[in-house]
DSSP file (Angstrom, degrees, kcal/mol; ACC not computed):
  #  RESIDUE AA STRUCTURE BP1 BP2  ACC     N-H-->O    O-->H-N    N-H-->O    O-->H-N    TCO  KAPPA ALPHA  PHI   PSI    X-CA   Y-CA   Z-CA
    1    1 A M     >        0   0    0      0, 0.0     4,-1.7     0, 0.0     5,-0.1   0.000 360.0 360.0 360.0 -32.6  -71.6   78.6   16.7
    2    2 A N  H  >  +     0   0    0      1,-0.2     4,-2.7     2,-0.2     5,-0.2   0.882 360.0  55.7 -64.2 -36.9  -74.4   78.2   14.2
    3    3 A N  H  > S+     0   0    0      1,-0.2     4,-2.8     2,-0.2    -1,-0.2   0.882 105.1  51.2 -60.1 -39.8  -73.5   74.5   13.9
    4    4 A K  H  > S+     0   0    0      2,-0.2     4,-2.3     1,-0.2    -1,-0.2   0.903 110.1  49.7 -67.2 -38.1  -74.0   74.0   17.6
    5    5 A K  H  X S+     0   0    0     -4,-1.7     4,-2.8     2,-0.2    -2,-0.2   0.964 112.6  47.7 -64.3 -49.4  -77.4   75.8   17.4
    6    6 A T  H  X S+     0   0    0     -4,-2.7     4,-3.1     1,-0.2    -2,-0.2   0.906 112.1  49.8 -55.0 -44.4  -78.4   73.5   14.4
    7    7 A S  H  X S+     0   0    0     -4,-2.8     4,-2.7     1,-0.2    -1,-0.2   0.877 109.7  50.3 -64.2 -37.0  -77.2   70.5   16.3
    8    8 A T  H  X S+     0   0    0     -4,-2.3     4,-2.5     2,-0.2    -2,-0.2   0.932 112.2  47.8 -67.3 -45.7  -79.2   71.6   19.4
    9    9 A V  H  X S+     0   0    0     -4,-2.8     4,-2.6     2,-0.2    -2,-0.2   0.939 114.0  47.2 -62.3 -46.9  -82.4   72.0   17.1
   10   10 A F  H  X S+     0   0    0     -4,-3.1     4,-3.4     1,-0.2     5,-0.3   0.927 110.3  52.9 -58.0 -44.5  -81.7   68.6   15.5
   11   11 A E  H  X S+     0   0    0     -4,-2.7     4,-2.4     1,-0.2    -2,-0.2   0.904 111.5  45.4 -57.7 -44.6  -81.2   67.0   18.9
   12   12 A K  H  X S+     0   0    0     -4,-2.5     4,-2.9     2,-0.2    -1,-0.2   0.925 113.4  49.3 -66.8 -42.0  -84.5   68.4   20.2
   13   13 A I  H  X S+     0   0    0     -4,-2.6     4,-2.8     1,-0.2    -2,-0.2   0.948 112.9  47.6 -60.8 -47.4  -86.4   67.3   17.1
   14   14 A A  H  X S+     0   0    0     -4,-3.4     4,-2.3     1,-0.2    -1,-0.2   0.890 112.4  49.1 -63.5 -37.9  -84.8   63.8   17.3
   15   15 A Q  H  X S+     0   0    0     -4,-2.4     4,-2.7    -5,-0.3     5,-0.2   0.941 111.9  48.3 -64.8 -44.4  -85.7   63.5   21.0
   16   16 A L  H  X S+     0   0    0     -4,-2.9     4,-2.8     1,-0.2    -2,-0.2   0.898 113.1  48.4 -59.4 -42.7  -89.2   64.6   20.4
   17   17 A A  H  X S+     0   0    0     -4,-2.8     4,-3.0    -5,-0.2    -1,-0.2   0.893 112.2  49.2 -65.5 -39.9  -89.6   62.1   17.5
   18   18 A T  H  X S+     0   0    0     -4,-2.3     4,-1.3    -5,-0.2    -2,-0.2   0.937 112.8  45.4 -62.7 -47.4  -88.1   59.4   19.6
   19   19 A V  H  < S+     0   0    0     -4,-2.7     3,-0.4     1,-0.2    -2,-0.2   0.954 117.7  46.2 -64.2 -46.4  -90.4   60.0   22.6
   20   20 A F  H >< S+     0   0    0     -4,-2.8     3,-2.4     1,-0.2     6,-0.5   0.939 106.9  55.5 -61.0 -48.6  -93.5   60.3   20.2
   21   21 A S  H 3< S+     0   0    0     -4,-3.0    -1,-0.2     1,-0.3    -2,-0.2   0.811 109.1  49.7 -60.2 -26.5  -92.7   57.2   18.1
   22   22 A G  T 3< S+     0   0    0     -4,-1.3    -1,-0.3    -3,-0.4    -2,-0.2   0.370  94.6  99.4 -91.6   5.9  -92.7   55.2   21.3
   23   23 A S  S <> S-     0   0    0     -3,-2.4     4,-1.5    -4,-0.2     5,-0.1  -0.440  80.6-119.0 -92.6 165.6  -96.0   56.5   22.6
   24   24 A S  H  > S+     0   0    0      1,-0.2     4,-2.7     2,-0.2     5,-0.2   0.883 113.5  61.3 -65.2 -38.7  -99.5   55.0   22.5
   25   25 A L  H  > S+     0   0    0      1,-0.2     4,-2.6     2,-0.2    -1,-0.2   0.896 102.7  50.3 -58.4 -43.6 -100.7   58.0   20.5
   26   26 A A  H  > S+     0   0    0     -6,-0.5     4,-2.4     2,-0.2    -1,-0.2   0.900 111.0  49.0 -62.3 -40.2  -98.2   57.1   17.7
   27   27 A F  H  X S+     0   0    0     -4,-1.5     4,-2.7     2,-0.2    -2,-0.2   0.935 111.5  48.5 -62.7 -46.5  -99.4   53.6   17.7
   28   28 A V  H  X S+     0   0    0     -4,-2.7     4,-2.5     2,-0.2    -2,-0.2   0.911 112.3  49.0 -62.3 -42.7 -103.1   54.6   17.6
   29   29 A L  H  X S+     0   0    0     -4,-2.6     4,-2.3    -5,-0.2    -1,-0.2   0.930 111.4  49.4 -62.3 -45.4 -102.3   57.1   14.7
   30   30 A A  H  X S+     0   0    0     -4,-2.4     4,-2.3     1,-0.2    -2,-0.2   0.914 111.5  49.7 -57.5 -45.6 -100.4   54.4   12.8
   31   31 A F  H  X S+     0   0    0     -4,-2.7     4,-2.6     1,-0.2    -2,-0.2   0.898 109.1  51.3 -64.0 -41.1 -103.4   52.0   13.3
   32   32 A I  H  X S+     0   0    0     -4,-2.5     4,-3.0     2,-0.2    -1,-0.2   0.908 109.4  50.9 -63.4 -42.4 -105.8   54.6   12.1
   33   33 A V  H  X S+     0   0    0     -4,-2.3     4,-2.3     2,-0.2    -2,-0.2   0.921 112.6  45.4 -60.9 -44.1 -103.8   55.2    8.9
   34   34 A I  H  X S+     0   0    0     -4,-2.3     4,-2.4     2,-0.2    -2,-0.2   0.888 113.5  50.0 -67.3 -38.3 -103.6   51.4    8.2
   35   35 A L  H  X S+     0   0    0     -4,-2.6     4,-2.5     2,-0.2    -2,-0.2   0.929 110.6  50.0 -64.7 -43.8 -107.3   51.1    8.9
   36   36 A G  H  X S+     0   0    0     -4,-3.0     4,-2.1     1,-0.2    -2,-0.2   0.896 110.3  50.8 -56.8 -43.4 -108.1   54.0    6.6
   37   37 A W  H  X S+     0   0    0     -4,-2.3     4,-0.6    -5,-0.2    -2,-0.2   0.922 111.0  47.4 -60.4 -46.9 -106.0   52.5    3.9
   38   38 A I  H >< S+     0   0    0     -4,-2.4     3,-0.8     1,-0.2    -2,-0.2   0.890 111.0  51.3 -63.7 -40.2 -107.8   49.2    4.2
   39   39 A I  H 3< S+     0   0    0     -4,-2.5     4,-0.5     1,-0.2    -1,-0.2   0.859 107.9  52.6 -70.0 -33.2 -111.2   50.8    4.2
   40   40 A T  H 3X S+     0   0    0     -4,-2.1     4,-1.9     1,-0.2    -1,-0.2   0.591  85.4  93.2 -78.2  -6.9 -110.4   52.8    1.0
   41   41 A G  T X<>S+     0   0    0     -3,-0.8     5,-2.9    -4,-0.6     3,-0.5   0.942  85.8  43.3 -47.1 -58.2 -109.3   49.6   -0.8
   42   42 A P  G >45S+     0   0    0      0, 0.0     3,-1.2     0, 0.0    -1,-0.2   0.866 109.8  57.8 -60.8 -32.8 -112.6   48.8   -2.4
   43   43 A Y  G 345S+     0   0    0     -4,-0.5    -2,-0.2     1,-0.3    -3,-0.1   0.890 115.0  37.5 -65.5 -37.3 -113.1   52.5   -3.4
   44   44 A F  G X<5S-     0   0    0     -4,-1.9     3,-1.1    -3,-0.5    -1,-0.3   0.256 113.9-117.5 -96.3  11.7 -109.8   52.3   -5.3
   45   45 A N  T < 5 -     0   0    0     -3,-1.2    -4,-0.1     1,-0.2    -2,-0.1   0.800  57.5 -76.8  56.0  32.9 -110.4   48.8   -6.5
   46   46 A F  T 3 <S-     0   0    0     -5,-2.9    -1,-0.2    -6,-0.2    -5,-0.1   0.888  82.8-179.8  47.2  43.6 -107.3   47.5   -4.6
   47   47 A S    <>  -     0   0    0     -3,-1.1     4,-2.0    -6,-0.3     5,-0.2  -0.052  43.8-105.5 -71.8 172.5 -105.3   49.0   -7.5
   48   48 A D  H  > S+     0   0    0      1,-0.2     4,-2.6     2,-0.2     5,-0.1   0.879 122.2  52.9 -63.9 -38.1 -101.6   49.0   -7.8
   49   49 A T  H  > S+     0   0    0      2,-0.2     4,-1.8     1,-0.2    -1,-0.2   0.882 105.1  54.0 -63.0 -40.8 -101.5   52.7   -6.8
   50   50 A W  H  > S+     0   0    0     -6,-0.2     4,-1.2     1,-0.2    -1,-0.2   0.922 113.3  42.7 -60.6 -43.5 -103.5   52.0   -3.7
   51   51 A Q  H  X S+     0   0    0     -4,-2.0     4,-2.3     1,-0.2    -2,-0.2   0.894 110.2  57.4 -68.2 -38.6 -100.9   49.4   -2.7
   52   52 A L  H  X S+     0   0    0     -4,-2.6     4,-2.8     1,-0.2     5,-0.3   0.844 100.0  59.8 -61.8 -35.1  -98.0   51.7   -3.7
   53   53 A V  H  X S+     0   0    0     -4,-1.8     4,-2.3     2,-0.2    -1,-0.2   0.945 110.7  38.5 -59.2 -51.5  -99.3   54.4   -1.4
   54   54 A I  H  X S+     0   0    0     -4,-1.2     4,-2.8     2,-0.2     5,-0.3   0.902 116.8  51.1 -70.3 -38.2  -99.0   52.2    1.7
   55   55 A N  H  X S+     0   0    0     -4,-2.3     4,-2.3     2,-0.2    -2,-0.2   0.942 112.8  46.0 -63.2 -45.5  -95.7   50.5    0.6
   56   56 A T  H  X S+     0   0    0     -4,-2.8     4,-2.3     2,-0.2    -2,-0.2   0.914 114.2  48.0 -63.3 -44.7  -94.1   53.9   -0.1
   57   57 A G  H  X S+     0   0    0     -4,-2.3     4,-2.3    -5,-0.3     5,-0.2   0.923 114.1  45.6 -64.1 -43.2  -95.3   55.4    3.2
   58   58 A T  H  X S+     0   0    0     -4,-2.8     4,-2.6     1,-0.2    -1,-0.2   0.869 111.0  53.6 -70.3 -33.1  -94.2   52.5    5.3
   59   59 A T  H  X S+     0   0    0     -4,-2.3     4,-2.6    -5,-0.3    -1,-0.2   0.919 110.9  45.9 -62.5 -43.8  -90.9   52.3    3.5
   60   60 A I  H  X S+     0   0    0     -4,-2.3     4,-2.4     2,-0.2     5,-0.2   0.941 114.4  47.3 -64.4 -47.6  -90.2   56.0    4.2
   61   61 A V  H  X S+     0   0    0     -4,-2.3     4,-2.7     1,-0.2    -2,-0.2   0.922 114.1  47.7 -63.3 -42.9  -91.2   55.7    7.9
   62   62 A T  H  X S+     0   0    0     -4,-2.6     4,-2.0    -5,-0.2    -1,-0.2   0.934 110.2  52.4 -64.7 -42.6  -89.1   52.5    8.4
   63   63 A F  H  X S+     0   0    0     -4,-2.6     4,-1.2     1,-0.2    -2,-0.2   0.932 114.7  41.9 -57.4 -46.6  -86.1   54.2    6.7
   64   64 A L  H  X S+     0   0    0     -4,-2.4     4,-2.2     1,-0.2    -1,-0.2   0.876 111.8  54.3 -70.0 -37.2  -86.2   57.2    9.0
   65   65 A M  H  X S+     0   0    0     -4,-2.7     4,-2.9    -5,-0.2     5,-0.3   0.809 100.2  61.3 -68.7 -27.6  -87.0   55.1   12.1
   66   66 A V  H  X S+     0   0    0     -4,-2.0     4,-2.4     2,-0.2    -1,-0.2   0.953 110.3  40.9 -57.7 -48.5  -83.8   52.9   11.5
   67   67 A F  H  X S+     0   0    0     -4,-1.2     4,-2.7     2,-0.2    -2,-0.2   0.911 114.6  51.0 -69.8 -40.4  -81.7   56.0   11.8
   68   68 A L  H  X S+     0   0    0     -4,-2.2     4,-2.5     2,-0.2     5,-0.2   0.938 112.7  45.6 -61.8 -47.0  -83.6   57.4   14.7
   69   69 A I  H  X S+     0   0    0     -4,-2.9     4,-2.6     2,-0.2    -2,-0.2   0.911 113.2  50.3 -60.5 -44.0  -83.5   54.2   16.7
   70   70 A Q  H  X S+     0   0    0     -4,-2.4     4,-2.9    -5,-0.3     5,-0.2   0.925 110.1  50.9 -62.0 -44.2  -79.8   53.7   15.9
   71   71 A R  H  X S+     0   0    0     -4,-2.7     4,-2.3     1,-0.2    -2,-0.2   0.937 113.4  43.7 -58.5 -47.8  -79.1   57.3   17.1
   72   72 A M  H  X S+     0   0    0     -4,-2.5     4,-3.1     2,-0.2     5,-0.2   0.890 112.6  53.2 -65.3 -38.6  -80.9   56.8   20.4
   73   73 A Q  H  X S+     0   0    0     -4,-2.6     4,-2.7     2,-0.2    -1,-0.2   0.928 110.6  47.0 -60.6 -46.1  -79.3   53.4   20.9
   74   74 A N  H  X S+     0   0    0     -4,-2.9     4,-2.7     2,-0.2    -2,-0.2   0.922 112.8  49.0 -61.8 -44.3  -75.9   55.0   20.4
   75   75 A K  H  X S+     0   0    0     -4,-2.3     4,-2.2    -5,-0.2    -2,-0.2   0.942 114.5  45.4 -63.3 -46.7  -76.7   57.9   22.8
   76   76 A D  H  X S+     0   0    0     -4,-3.1     4,-2.4     2,-0.2    -2,-0.2   0.898 113.0  51.3 -63.6 -39.1  -78.0   55.4   25.4
   77   77 A S  H  X S+     0   0    0     -4,-2.7     4,-2.9    -5,-0.2     5,-0.2   0.938 109.5  48.6 -62.1 -48.1  -75.1   53.2   25.0
   78   78 A K  H  X S+     0   0    0     -4,-2.7     4,-2.3     1,-0.2    -1,-0.2   0.903 110.6  51.2 -60.0 -42.5  -72.7   56.0   25.4
   79   79 A A  H  X S+     0   0    0     -4,-2.2     4,-2.3     2,-0.2    -1,-0.2   0.920 111.0  48.7 -60.3 -46.7  -74.5   57.2   28.6
   80   80 A V  H  X S+     0   0    0     -4,-2.4     4,-2.8     1,-0.2     5,-0.2   0.931 111.1  49.6 -60.2 -47.7  -74.3   53.7   30.1
   81   81 A H  H  X S+     0   0    0     -4,-2.9     4,-2.8     1,-0.2    19,-0.2   0.899 110.8  50.6 -61.7 -39.4  -70.6   53.4   29.3
   82   82 A L  H  X S+     0   0    0     -4,-2.3     4,-2.3    -5,-0.2    -1,-0.2   0.914 110.9  48.8 -64.0 -41.7  -69.9   56.8   30.9
   83   83 A K  H  X S+     0   0    0     -4,-2.3     4,-2.1     2,-0.2    -2,-0.2   0.926 114.2  45.4 -66.0 -43.8  -71.8   55.7   34.1
   84   84 A L  H  X S+     0   0    0     -4,-2.8     4,-2.6     2,-0.2     5,-0.2   0.892 110.5  53.3 -70.9 -35.6  -69.9   52.4   34.2
   85   85 A N  H  X S+     0   0    0     -4,-2.8     4,-2.9    -5,-0.2     5,-0.2   0.928 108.6  51.3 -62.1 -41.3  -66.6   54.2   33.6
   86   86 A E  H  X S+     0   0    0     -4,-2.3     4,-2.0     2,-0.2    -2,-0.2   0.906 110.8  47.9 -58.2 -44.2  -67.4   56.6   36.5
   87   87 A L  H  X S+     0   0    0     -4,-2.1     4,-1.7     2,-0.2    -2,-0.2   0.938 113.0  47.4 -66.5 -42.0  -68.1   53.6   38.8
   88   88 A V  H  < S+     0   0    0     -4,-2.6    -2,-0.2     1,-0.2    -1,-0.2   0.920 114.7  46.4 -64.2 -42.8  -64.9   51.8   37.8
   89   89 A A  H  < S+     0   0    0     -4,-2.9    -1,-0.2    -5,-0.2    -2,-0.2   0.840 113.9  48.6 -68.5 -31.5  -62.8   55.0   38.2
   90   90 A A  H  < S+     0   0    0     -4,-2.0     2,-0.2    -5,-0.2    -1,-0.2   0.751  99.1  78.8 -82.2 -25.3  -64.4   55.8   41.6
   91   91 A L     <  -     0   0    0     -4,-1.7    -4,-0.0    -5,-0.2     0, 0.0  -0.549  68.7-144.0 -89.4 151.5  -64.0   52.3   43.2
   92   92 A N  S    S+     0   0    0     -2,-0.2    -1,-0.1     1,-0.1    -4,-0.0   0.862  91.3  53.2 -75.3 -37.8  -60.9   51.0   44.7
   93   93 A G  S    S+     0   0    0      2,-0.1    -1,-0.1    41,-0.0    -5,-0.1   0.931  87.7  78.6 -69.2 -53.1  -61.3   47.4   43.7
   94   94 A P  S    S-     0   0    0      0, 0.0     2,-0.2     0, 0.0    40,-0.0  -0.239  85.6-105.6 -66.5 149.4  -61.9   47.4   39.9
   95   95 A S    >   -     0   0    0      1,-0.1     3,-1.4     2,-0.0     4,-0.1  -0.529  14.4-140.8 -74.3 136.3  -59.1   47.8   37.4
   96   96 A N  G >  S+     0   0    0      1,-0.3     3,-1.7    -2,-0.2    -1,-0.1   0.604  94.4  82.6 -68.6 -13.3  -58.9   51.2   35.7
   97   97 A R  G 3  S+     0   0    0      1,-0.3    -1,-0.3     3,-0.0    -2,-0.0   0.749  80.5  64.8 -62.3 -22.4  -58.0   49.2   32.6
   98   98 A L  G X  S+     0   0    0     -3,-1.4     3,-1.5     2,-0.1     2,-0.3   0.585  74.3 108.6 -81.2  -6.7  -61.7   48.6   32.1
   99   99 A I  T <  S+     0   0    0     -3,-1.7   -17,-0.1     1,-0.3   -14,-0.0  -0.547  94.8   4.6 -66.2 129.8  -62.4   52.3   31.6
  100  100 A D  T >  S+     0   0    0     -2,-0.3     3,-1.8   -19,-0.2    -1,-0.3   0.804  82.5 151.4  64.2  32.9  -63.2   52.9   27.9
  101  101 A V  G X   +     0   0    0     -3,-1.5     3,-1.8     1,-0.3    -2,-0.1   0.720  58.6  74.8 -69.7 -18.7  -63.1   49.2   27.3
  102  102 A E  G 3  S+     0   0    0      1,-0.3    -1,-0.3    -4,-0.2    -2,-0.1   0.594  84.9  66.6 -69.2  -7.0  -65.6   49.6   24.4
  103  103 A G  G <  S+     0   0    0     -3,-1.8    -1,-0.3     2,-0.0    -2,-0.2   0.494  81.0 103.8 -89.0  -3.2  -62.7   51.1   22.4
  104  104 A L  S <  S-     0   0    0     -3,-1.8     2,-0.1    -4,-0.1    -4,-0.0  -0.345  77.4-106.9 -75.8 160.0  -60.9   47.7   22.3
  105  105 A T     >  -     0   0    0      1,-0.1     4,-2.5    -2,-0.0     5,-0.2  -0.320  33.8-102.8 -76.5 170.1  -60.9   45.5   19.2
  106  106 A E  H  > S+     0   0    0      1,-0.2     4,-2.0     2,-0.2     5,-0.1   0.897 123.9  50.6 -62.3 -40.4  -62.9   42.3   19.1
  107  107 A D  H  > S+     0   0    0      2,-0.2     4,-1.8     1,-0.2    -1,-0.2   0.912 111.0  48.3 -65.0 -41.5  -59.7   40.2   19.7
  108  108 A E  H  > S+     0   0    0      1,-0.2     4,-2.4     2,-0.2    -2,-0.2   0.906 111.6  50.5 -65.0 -40.3  -58.8   42.3   22.7
  109  109 A L  H  X S+     0   0    0     -4,-2.5     4,-2.6     1,-0.2    -1,-0.2   0.890 109.1  51.1 -60.6 -40.3  -62.3   42.0   24.1
  110  110 A E  H  X S+     0   0    0     -4,-2.0     4,-2.1     2,-0.2    -1,-0.2   0.875 109.4  49.9 -68.9 -36.0  -62.2   38.2   23.7
  111  111 A I  H  X S+     0   0    0     -4,-1.8     4,-1.6     2,-0.2    -2,-0.2   0.942 113.4  46.3 -65.9 -45.3  -58.8   38.0   25.6
  112  112 A L  H  X S+     0   0    0     -4,-2.4     4,-1.9     1,-0.2    -2,-0.2   0.879 110.3  54.4 -66.4 -37.2  -60.3   40.2   28.4
  113  113 A S  H  X S+     0   0    0     -4,-2.6     4,-2.0     1,-0.2    -1,-0.2   0.891 105.7  52.5 -60.4 -39.7  -63.4   38.0   28.3
  114  114 A S  H  X S+     0   0    0     -4,-2.1     4,-2.0     1,-0.2    -1,-0.2   0.866 106.1  53.6 -67.1 -33.3  -61.3   34.9   28.8
  115  115 A Y  H  X S+     0   0    0     -4,-1.6     4,-2.5     1,-0.2    -1,-0.2   0.939 109.8  47.9 -62.2 -45.8  -59.7   36.4   31.8
  116  116 A Y  H  X S+     0   0    0     -4,-1.9     4,-2.2     1,-0.2    -2,-0.2   0.812 107.5  55.0 -69.1 -29.3  -63.1   37.1   33.3
  117  117 A R  H  X S+     0   0    0     -4,-2.0     4,-2.0     2,-0.2    -1,-0.2   0.909 107.9  50.6 -63.8 -41.6  -64.2   33.5   32.6
  118  118 A T  H  X S+     0   0    0     -4,-2.0     4,-2.4     1,-0.2    -2,-0.2   0.920 109.8  50.4 -60.6 -44.6  -61.1   32.4   34.5
  119  119 A L  H  X S+     0   0    0     -4,-2.5     4,-2.7     1,-0.2    -1,-0.2   0.906 108.3  52.7 -61.2 -41.8  -62.1   34.7   37.4
  120  120 A A  H  X S+     0   0    0     -4,-2.2     4,-1.7     1,-0.2    -1,-0.2   0.875 108.6  49.3 -61.8 -37.7  -65.5   33.3   37.4
  121  121 A E  H  X S+     0   0    0     -4,-2.0     4,-1.0     2,-0.2    -1,-0.2   0.906 111.2  49.9 -64.2 -44.1  -64.2   29.8   37.6
  122  122 A M  H >X S+     0   0    0     -4,-2.4     4,-0.6     1,-0.2     3,-0.5   0.899 109.3  52.1 -60.5 -42.3  -61.9   30.8   40.5
  123  123 A A  H >< S+     0   0    0     -4,-2.7     3,-0.9     1,-0.2    -1,-0.2   0.840 102.8  59.1 -66.5 -34.0  -64.9   32.4   42.3
  124  124 A K  H 3< S+     0   0    0     -4,-1.7    -1,-0.2     1,-0.2    -2,-0.2   0.820 102.4  53.2 -62.6 -30.3  -66.9   29.3   42.0
  125  125 A K  H << S+     0   0    0     -4,-1.0    -1,-0.2    -3,-0.5    -2,-0.2   0.636  89.9  97.8 -82.1 -13.0  -64.3   27.3   43.9
  126  126 A E    <<  -     0   0    0     -3,-0.9     3,-0.0    -4,-0.6    -3,-0.0  -0.468  61.5-153.6 -75.7 145.8  -64.4   29.8   46.9
  127  127 A K  S    S+     0   0    0     -2,-0.1     2,-0.5     1,-0.1    -1,-0.1   0.723  81.2  63.0 -87.9 -26.8  -66.5   28.9   49.9
  128  128 A M  S >  S-     0   0    0      1,-0.1     3,-1.1    -5,-0.0    -1,-0.1  -0.867  71.9-148.5-105.7 133.6  -67.0   32.6   50.9
  129  129 A L  T 3  S+     0   0    0     -2,-0.5    -1,-0.1     1,-0.2    -3,-0.0   0.699  93.5  63.9 -68.9 -20.4  -68.8   34.9   48.6
  130  130 A S  T 3  S+     0   0    0      2,-0.1    -1,-0.2     0, 0.0     2,-0.1   0.587  74.4 110.7 -84.3  -9.0  -66.7   38.0   49.7
  131  131 A V    <   -     0   0    0     -3,-1.1     2,-0.3    -8,-0.1    -5,-0.1  -0.448  54.0-160.6 -69.9 135.3  -63.4   36.6   48.3
  132  132 A S        -     0   0    0     -2,-0.1     2,-0.3     0, 0.0    -2,-0.1  -0.894  10.1-164.4-119.8 149.5  -62.2   38.5   45.3
  133  133 A H        -     0   0    0     -2,-0.3     2,-0.3     4,-0.0   -14,-0.0  -0.866   9.4-143.7-124.0 162.7  -59.7   37.7   42.5
  134  134 A S     >  -     0   0    0     -2,-0.3     4,-1.7     1,-0.1     5,-0.1  -0.762  29.3-110.6-118.6 166.6  -58.0   39.9   40.0
  135  135 A I  H  > S+     0   0    0     -2,-0.3     4,-2.5     1,-0.2     5,-0.2   0.874 119.5  59.1 -60.7 -38.6  -57.0   39.5   36.4
  136  136 A E  H  > S+     0   0    0      1,-0.2     4,-2.8     2,-0.2    -1,-0.2   0.903 104.0  50.0 -61.5 -40.4  -53.4   39.4   37.6
  137  137 A E  H  > S+     0   0    0      1,-0.2     4,-2.7     2,-0.2    -1,-0.2   0.903 109.5  51.3 -62.3 -39.8  -54.2   36.4   39.7
  138  138 A A  H  X S+     0   0    0     -4,-1.7     4,-2.4     2,-0.2    -2,-0.2   0.890 111.9  46.2 -67.3 -37.9  -55.8   34.7   36.8
  139  139 A V  H  X S+     0   0    0     -4,-2.5     4,-3.0     2,-0.2    -2,-0.2   0.927 112.7  50.5 -67.0 -44.2  -52.7   35.4   34.6
  140  140 A D  H  X S+     0   0    0     -4,-2.8     4,-2.7     2,-0.2    -2,-0.2   0.934 111.8  47.5 -56.2 -49.1  -50.4   34.2   37.4
  141  141 A L  H  X S+     0   0    0     -4,-2.7     4,-2.4     2,-0.2    -1,-0.2   0.917 112.7  49.7 -62.5 -44.2  -52.4   31.0   37.9
  142  142 A H  H  X S+     0   0    0     -4,-2.4     4,-2.6     1,-0.2    -1,-0.2   0.946 112.2  46.7 -60.7 -45.2  -52.4   30.5   34.1
  143  143 A N  H  X S+     0   0    0     -4,-3.0     4,-2.5     1,-0.2    -2,-0.2   0.877 111.2  52.3 -64.1 -36.0  -48.6   31.0   33.9
  144  144 A A  H  X S+     0   0    0     -4,-2.7     4,-2.5     2,-0.2    -1,-0.2   0.909 113.0  44.8 -66.0 -42.3  -48.1   28.6   36.9
  145  145 A K  H  X S+     0   0    0     -4,-2.4     4,-2.5    -5,-0.2    -2,-0.2   0.908 113.5  49.7 -66.4 -41.4  -50.1   25.9   35.2
  146  146 A Y  H  X S+     0   0    0     -4,-2.6     4,-2.1     2,-0.2    -2,-0.2   0.923 113.6  46.4 -64.3 -47.9  -48.4   26.5   31.8
  147  147 A T  H  X S+     0   0    0     -4,-2.5     4,-0.7     1,-0.2    -2,-0.2   0.927 113.2  48.6 -61.4 -46.2  -45.0   26.3   33.5
  148  148 A K  H >< S+     0   0    0     -4,-2.5     3,-0.6     1,-0.2    -2,-0.2   0.893 113.3  48.2 -60.2 -42.8  -45.9   23.2   35.5
  149  149 A Q  H 3< S+     0   0    0     -4,-2.5    -1,-0.2     1,-0.2    -2,-0.2   0.815 116.4  41.3 -71.3 -31.6  -47.3   21.5   32.3
  150  150 A N  H 3< S+     0   0    0     -4,-2.1    -1,-0.2    -5,-0.2    -2,-0.2   0.380  85.3 117.7 -98.5   3.3  -44.2   22.3   30.2
  151  151 A K  S << S-     0   0    0     -4,-0.7     2,-0.1    -3,-0.6    -3,-0.0  -0.546  73.8-110.6 -73.3 133.1  -41.6   21.5   32.8
  152  152 A P              0   0    0      0, 0.0    -1,-0.1     0, 0.0    -2,-0.1  -0.392 360.0 360.0 -63.7 138.9  -39.4   18.7   31.8
  153  153 A S              0   0    0     -2,-0.1    -2,-0.1    -3,-0.0    -3,-0.0   0.454 360.0 360.0 -86.3 360.0  -39.9   15.6   33.9
């Protein structure tokens, strides 16, 4: 239970940091810091330490932001996948095989993608926009062409 509370606190902090980092105020503050650093350059004789301060600061911020951005991207991606899964599951037409398609391997995704390219080609040949095709039709068409091509003459 303590872990869940920690997770919730982390979740809130990460959400606040994400919202803040994308705000105009964050940009203005970053700009002011850079401007202050530039202005102090002559005072510190543009020393190595003066340069190291900004390099270290920007490196730390960049390091943290990479993880924060990735975390939010993962969360947003998961939310989009869940919404799409819900649509696929709720509709009569689409194949339920597409639910959780993001769990497939790269090779499996490429095979599925080739089926949809075939469907797109079939759809381009139709005169009516409302005509629909399925993966099964694409496979049957492919098999028919293959059989016809390899049939002894």
